[in-house]
C-alpha positions in Angstrom: -19.6 20.2 -15.8 -18.8 19.5 -12.2 -16.7 21.9 -10.3 -13.3 20.5 -9.0 -13.4 20.0 -5.3 -12.4 17.6 -2.5 -15.4 15.7 -1.2 -14.4 13.5 1.7 -11.6 11.4 3.3 -12.2 7.8 4.2 -9.1 6.0 5.3 -8.8 2.3 4.9 -8.2 1.4 8.5 -6.3 -1.7 9.5 -8.2 -3.9 12.0 -7.3 -7.0 14.0 -10.4 -9.0 12.9 -12.7 -7.8 10.2 -15.8 -9.8 11.3 -15.5 -8.8 14.9 -15.0 -5.1 13.9 -18.0 -5.1 11.6 -20.1 -6.7 14.3 -18.9 -4.2 16.9 -19.7 -1.2 14.8 -23.1 -2.6 13.8 -24.2 -4.0 17.2 -22.6 -1.4 19.6 -22.4 1.8 17.6 -25.5 1.6 15.3 -23.8 1.4 11.9 -25.5 -0.2 8.9 -25.1 -1.1 5.2 -22.3 -3.5 5.9 -20.4 -4.9 3.0 -17.4 -7.2 2.6 -15.0 -8.0 -0.2 -13.5 -11.4 0.4 -12.6 -12.1 4.0 -10.2 -9.2 4.7 -11.9 -6.0 3.4 -15.2 -4.4 4.3 -17.0 -1.4 5.7 -20.2 0.1 6.8 -21.8 3.5 7.4 -23.9 5.6 9.7 -25.6 8.6 8.2 -22.9 10.3 6.1 -19.9 8.7 7.8 -18.5 5.8 5.9 -15.8 3.5 7.4 -13.5 1.1 5.4 -11.5 -1.6 7.1 -8.8 -4.1 6.1 -7.9 -7.0 8.3 -4.2 -6.8 9.2 -3.6 -7.5 12.9 0.1 -6.8 12.8 -0.3 -3.4 11.3 -3.2 -2.6 13.7 -0.9 -3.5 16.6 1.8 -1.2 15.2 -0.7 1.7 15.0 -2.5 1.1 18.3 -0.6 -0.2 21.3 0.5 0.7 24.8 2.8 3.6 23.5 0.3 5.3 21.2 -3.0 5.2 19.5 -4.1 6.5 16.1 -6.7 9.3 16.7 -9.8 9.5 14.5 -12.2 12.5 14.5 -15.8 12.1 13.6 -17.8 15.4 13.2 -21.5 15.2 14.2 -24.6 17.3 14.5 -26.2 17.4 18.0 -23.3 16.0 20.0 -25.4 16.0 23.2 -27.6 13.3 21.7 -24.6 11.2 20.8 -23.3 11.4 24.4 -26.7 10.2 25.6 -26.8 7.4 23.0 -23.3 6.2 23.9 -24.3 6.1 27.6 -27.4 4.1 26.7 -25.4 1.7 24.6 -22.9 1.3 27.5 -19.9 2.5 25.4 -17.1 3.4 27.7 -16.1 7.0 27.3 -12.4 7.7 27.4 -12.8 11.5 27.5 -16.0 13.3 28.7 -17.7 15.9 26.7 -15.9 19.2 26.9 -15.7 22.5 25.1 -12.1 23.2 24.0 -10.4 26.5 23.5 -10.1 25.7 19.8 -13.8 25.9 19.3 -15.0 22.3 19.4 -17.1 20.4 21.8 -15.9 16.8 21.9 -15.8 13.5 23.7 -13.9 10.3 22.9 -14.0 6.5 23.2 -11.6 3.7 22.3 -12.8 1.1 19.8 -12.0 -2.6 19.8 -9.0 -2.1 17.6 -7.5 0.6 19.9 -8.4 3.6 17.8 -9.0 6.8 19.9 -12.2 8.1 18.3 -12.9 11.8 19.0 -16.5 12.8 18.3 -16.8 16.6 17.8 -19.1 19.4 16.9 -18.4 23.1 16.5 -19.2 25.0 19.8 -22.4 27.1 19.4 -20.5 30.4 19.4 -18.2 29.0 16.7 -21.1 27.8 14.6 -22.4 31.4 14.4 -19.1 32.7 13.2 -17.9 29.8 11.0 -17.8 30.7 7.3 -18.2 27.0 6.4 -18.6 23.6 8.1 -15.6 21.7 9.4 
């Protein structure tokens, strides 16, 4: 019998245009295994990270606009390689790689739907002390 536990969280994110979003994540960010359900729902993945999208431009504009942006956090291994990759892919970085006092190294970019995507990894000193992965 399987033990009871939470496994992952994958929000169904609203996007302005599903096709443009899937193309962006595939062509600019290296995601694969694209799928769609009808014309308004779809997703893709990269390694263990899975993203789900639903086309709803009005809701997307409510979530991401001049006043605020919804922040997403993606945890990675080997963040320095991701920084290099993003530079190679000409992804505009919104916040440079930095080690924060709360024990994470992170950088950020803004995707085509206005999401503020923080990419993070435990700082090395935190990895040695962490009882489990974040």
